[in-house]
N, C-alpha and C positions, 0 to 999 in steps of 0.2 A: 537523532530521532529515528525511530523505526517506522517504516511505511509498508503496507501490504497492498498489492495490486492484483486484480483479476483481469487477464487479457484474453480476448477472443481473437485467434489468429486463423488465417487460411492454412490449409494443409500442404501448401507448396514447399518444395525443398528449400531449406535455408531460412525459413520464416522465424523459427525459434532462435537461430544463431544471430540473425539480424537484430531481433529484439533484445537479446542478452548483450550483444555488442554495444547497442545504444545505451543501455543501462550502465555498462562499465565506462564507456567513453564520457558520459555526462557526470561522472564522479560519484556514483552511488555504489556502495559495497553490497554485493549479493550475499544474503544470509541463507536463503532457502528458495528452492525452485521446484515446482512440480508441474508436469505436463501430462495432459490426458486427451484422448480423442473426444470430440464433442459432436454428438448426434450426426456423424457422417459428413458434415459440411466443413469441418475444420478442427482446430485444436483449442483447448483451454489451458492457459498457463497461469499459475498463481505464483507470484514472487514476493519475497520479503526482503527489503533492502534497508540499509542504514546510511544516513547522510545528514548533514546540517542543512541541506537544501530542502525546500518544500516538496511534498509528495505530489501536489497538483501540477507542479512544473514538469515532473517526469511523466505524469499522465498525459499532459498536452503534447509532449515530445513524442511519446509512443503512438499517439493517435495520428500523427503525421506519416507514420510508416505505411507503405502501400499494402502490406500483408495483414495489417491490424484492422479488425472489424469494430471492436469495442474495447474500452479500457474503463475499469471501475476501481476507484480508490476506496479501499475498505477502511472505515474510520477505526482508529485505535480505541479500545475499551480501556479506560483508565480506572482501576479500582485499587484501593488500598485498604485491606481488611483490618489493619492496625490503627487506622485513623478513626477516632471517635465520631459519633454522629453529632447532629446539631445540638447545641445547648443554649439555654436562654441567656440573653445579655442583660446584665444588671449594672446599674450605676452605683458607684461607691457612695455609701451613706443613704441610699434610697431604701434599701431593705435591711433594717436592723432591728 
């Protein structure tokens, strides 16, 4: 299952490496990572990971790091354009 997290970090040296190390040690495979400066007070990191483990577990583990201010688990948008819409349910023999 894929999970996307937005993490607010302090701008101290090693904060990004500590967060990425925790992600790897906990058994999540990193798919994508982007880091940017956030309004002068820290950094914002967005990561996409894959694992059979739940995303909220990783969120809680990241929140325990000293350099982490806030973690947001972004819900996955599930859409299947090939799946037909709702259709009426009819009982056999009822509409003949």
